[in-house]
Each structure stands twice: as C-alpha cells, then as structure tokens.
N, C-alpha and C positions, 0 to 999 in steps of 0.2 A: 774802637781802637781810633788809634793815628793813624795818619797815612804812613804808608811804608813800600819803598820797592816799587813805586808805579803806582799803588793801591790808594785809592781815595780813602780817607777816613770815613768808619761807618759803626753803625751799633750791630752786633749779633748776639743772638741768645740761643739758648737749647733748653728744650725741657725734656726730663725723661724719668720716668717713674720707675722706683727700685723695689720690687718685691722679693722679700726672703723670707725662709721658716729655717730656723735652727734647732734641732731636738737631739735629745740624748740621754742614755741611761749612764746611773754609775753601780757597778758591783764592787762589793768588797768582801775580802775573806782575811783571815788570819793566816799566814805562811810562815815557815821555816826555810832562812836558805842560809846556808854556809853555816848553821850551827846558832844563827841569829834568829829573833822573833821580828817579823815586819807586819804590816799591812798591805795587800795587794789590792789594785782595782782592775777593773775592765770595764772599758769606757766606751762603747758603741756609739757613732754621731751620725745623725743625717741633717745633708744642708742642702736646701731646695734654695736656687736663685734665679730670677726671672727679670730681665731688662730689654725693652723692644729694640729692634735694629733700627739706627737713625744714624745717616750719612753724616757727618762732620767736618768734610775738608773745606767747608768755609769758614772754622774755627781755626786760629793758628795754634800750634803744638811749642807752647814756650818752655816746659818743662817735663813733659809727661814721657815715660819709658815703660816697656814690658818686664813688669818683676819677674823674677824668677820662680821656677817651678817647684814648689818648696809643698812640704806637709800645711804649712799655715795656710800656703796660697790658697788650697782646697776650700777654705771656709772666708776668703773675701769676695766682697760683691764685685770690684773691681778689677779686671787684670792688669790695669794699667795704673802706675804710679800718679799721682797728682789728678786735676780734674781736668785739664784739655782735652783727655781723650776718655771715652766710655764706653767699654765693650759691652756687645750685644749678649745677652745670655738666657738658656732656658736649660738647666742643668740640674743633676742629684751628685750630691758628693757623698760617696760611702766610706766610711773609714772607723777604725778604732783603734785605741790605744792604752796601755798598762802601765800604772805608775807603782813603785814601790817606795812606801812611807814608813817613816818611824811613829811607832804605835802609841809611842807616849807624847812625842812632840808634832807630830804630824807634818814634821818636815821631810820634803820630796828627796829622795835620795837617788830614783834613777827612773826614766821616762823610755817607753819605746812605744811606735807607732807604725801603721802603715792604712793607706788610702786610696781613692780612685775615684776621677769623677766622670759622672754621664751623660753624655748631651742628648738634647732632644731636638736641636734644630742644628745647621750647620754655618749659619750668618756667622761672620768674622769681621770685627772693625778693624782695620789697619792702622798703624800710628800715623799714616797721613790723612786720616779722616774719613777714608775710601771704605766702601762694603765689598767683600770678598765673601766666596765660598771654602769652605773646608770641611771637605766629607770625613766624618769621622762619627762614632758613636762613642766613645770612649775615650778618656785620656790615658797618658801612662801612668806608671805606679810610682809612688815617692813612698820611702818608709826612712825612719830615723831611729836612732838610739842615742839618747844623752846620758848622763851621770855619773857618779861615784862607784867605782868597784871596791874601793877602799877608803877611809878617811881622808886619805892624801893622794890618791890617783883618780883620777876622772877621764874618760874617754867620752869622744864624739863622733859618731858614725850617721852620713846621711847619702842616702842612693835616690837617682832617679832612672826608673828602668823602662825602657820603651820595649813592649812586650808585642808589639807588631813585625819589630826588626829584631826582635831577640838579643837586646844589647842595651848595654848603661851608656845612658846619654851623658851622666855626669854623678861624681860622688867623691865624698869628702871624710877622710878619716883623721882624727887626732886624739893624743893623749897627753897628758899633760900632769907633772908633779908637783905639787903643792903643799907641803907639810907644814907650813906655816906663813901669816903674812909677810911679805916683803921673800919670800922665796919661792921661785916657779921657774920650772924646768918645762918645756912644752915642744910638741915634733906634731907637725900636719902636714898632710899631702891633701891634694885636690886635684882631679882631673874632669875636665869637661871637652864634651867633644867638638862643640861648635858654639865659642864662648866670645864675648867681647873682649879684644884685646887692647887696642888703642886708637884715639881720634885721631881720623886721617885728615891732611890738608884741605879736601873738599867738603869737610865737616861731616863726612859719614864715618862710621864706627867699621874699623876692621875684624873681620870674626874669622877665628881660627881655632884650631885644636891647643887645649891648656893642659897644662901638666906641671904642677907645681909642689916643690919642698918649701916646709916654711919653720924655720928653727929659731925659738925665742928664749931667753930667760932674763929673770931680775934677779941677783942673789948676792950677800952681804960679803963684803969684803973685809971688813972690821964690823965694830960697835955701831960707827954711826956713817960709815961709808958704803953705798951699793953701787953695782954695778948692773947696766941693761942693755940688752943686745938684743937684735933679730938681722936675721938670713933668710930673705926669699930669693930662692932658685928656679928659675923657669927651664924646665927639660928639655922642651921642644927647642926652644931659642939656644939653648946651650951660654946662659948668661943669667947674673944676678938680676931680679928686679928692684929690690929695696935691701941696701945694708944701713942699719944704724946701730950705733954703740955711743952709751955714754956713762957719765956717772951723776950719782945724787949723794949729797951730804947733808944730815942734821946735826943740828949742836946737841950737847950732853943735856941742856935744858930743854930743849925742844921749842927753844923760843924763834929761830929761826932754819931755813934749810935752803940749800940751792941744787940748782939741777942743770948739768952743761950736756947735751945731747946734739950727735953731727948725724947726719940723713944723707944718703945718697938714693936718688929714686929714679927709675923710668919714665921719662914721660912722651916718648913715641919710639918708631922702629929704630933711629940710630939718634937719639935724643936722650938726654938725663938732666937733673937737676940735682944740687947741691943746696943743702940748709943747715942752720946751726941754730939751737935753740938753748937760750939762757935764760935763767928765772932765777929770781931770789923771792923766798915766801917769809915773811914775817907773821908770826903767830896773831891770831885775830887781827890782821891786818890785811891789805891790799898785798898782791905781788907785783914786783917788778920784772920786765922784761916778757919775751914771748914763752909764754907757760906750754911746754910740752906734753901736759898730762892726758890730753886727750887722743895724740899719738902714740904714747905708750900703751895706752888702755888698750886700743884697737890692737896694736902690734904686737903684745904679749897677754896671752890669755890668763886670767889670774894676777894681773898688776895689780899693786898696793902703792899708793901715796907713800911716799919714805916718809913723811914729816906725819903721818900717822898711824905708822908700825910701833907697837909698843910691844917693848923686851919686858920678860917677867924675870 
C-alpha cells in the first residue's frame, strides 16, 4: 500500500482458510397442472460454511459492501462483495426449492424456494474490519417464486421475513407481459424497511424506508420504430427516482439501427442528473455514440435489442 492520509507505505496480508460442504438431493415426479403435463422437482439442500474469525481493520476497504440478504446469499461463502472484507462463519443453511419443467425439452417454467441459515457462533466482522458480537442462533427467512404463469406472463416474488419481530424486512413483486421479442410491459413494486438510499457528503450512505413503484415498457409504434420508457417512483419521498424515454429505429434491410434515449435520475436528496444517449449501429460493424443497451436492459425487464428483433 502506498502512503495515504498520514499513513506511511506498508505491506499487509491476510490468510483465511474457508471450508464448506454443499449437498443436496433432487426428487422428480410427473405432474398435471392446469390440464398440462409437467415434470416437478423437490430439491432440499444443506450448505455448511466455516471461516475463522479474523480482525481486518488493518486492511483498507476499497469496494467491499454487505450483500443483500436473498435466497442465493444463503449459499455464498462471503457475506461481503469483493475481497477487502471476509466475514467469519460457522453456519448451516437449510433450504428447499421446487421447479416446474417442460418434460419434453427440460426447459424451466417456474421455480420457488424457501430457506434459513443457522449459526453456531456469534462473531461478526464489520465493514470497517473490526470484530463484534451478534447474538443469534438463526437468520431470517427468505423465500422466492419466479417464472411464467402463461407463455406471455411472468411473475417474480421475493420476501425477506424477520421471524423474531414477526415482520417483513423487504419484499418485491413484479409482473411482466412479453408476448414476443420487442413487446414488453412490466410493473414492479419494492419495499424495504431499512435500505441504502443515497451517498451523503461525508461519504456515508443514508438509510431509510424504501417503497417504490417501477413501470417499464418496450413497444413497437410501427414496423421499424419502437418506443422505450421507464418511470420509477418513490412513494415515501413522493417523487420520481428515474424517468427514461426513447425511440429506436431499424432499417427495413436490417443494415443499420439508431437509438435516442433521454434519462433523468436522482443522485442525492436534492440533486439529479440528465443524460441523453444516441447510438448508431451498423450491422456486423461497430457502433457510433453512447450505447444505451445496458441501461435499457436493466431498466426494462425482458427488453430486446431492436436490431435483433425478427418479425415473422
């Protein structure tokens, strides 16, 4: 490490053995649902994870932060993203999920699961690298249900439930209508009791209750012209967090396409930014301009690149 903020340059190191065992079973049965034939699975899973407790406050934290508590997080070794912080662990995850599959193709149509983590020690490595005690014997419950209820309609449900206080800490629900590539309408709602809201001037994040409605769409206006839009509204703050609107055009021959997207989004309690993206894509060649594809993909569930939509 170079010298910084009054500290001289130095070399630091950390050695932490990580031991885990991941085991599970998969049971299958043929099932009839809504008049159709499907393959249903039941998949119980156990995940044991051990990491010894080690103080890490002599190491700088460049980019590690605590991951959200979700179903997939039950099976991750590290509580933190990145490697600047590694939590201590001696825990066992008990979970199960069920999937609905197409018996002919094996394609997954629907998946639902529930799980909980049990702790055998209460050591806790904080984001600043110090060690604290967090008396607990078990985690909250997390559950989810994701998949298609019809070929065109998809639902997504996630919940984090605190059984000690008998309340939901966070949950999200969404529905999307996607009859074909290039056509999608979606509505989502997200609630969090204590979520990261924005970065303050002192470098710390401000946490508060979160309650958001998110509407998004991609829809053809004509054979070659598509409209895209998103409206993300914060109910607690009574103001929009992000507004996005744009148009995308592709030529009849598919040789070129162009996108023009405008965006306005909140960056702080009383601040926001505006952005405009223009992109010209030449088939089999590079593109010119600032490509909005990644922002559209994240903003609009089920978004398809306009120049890749094939009309029958």
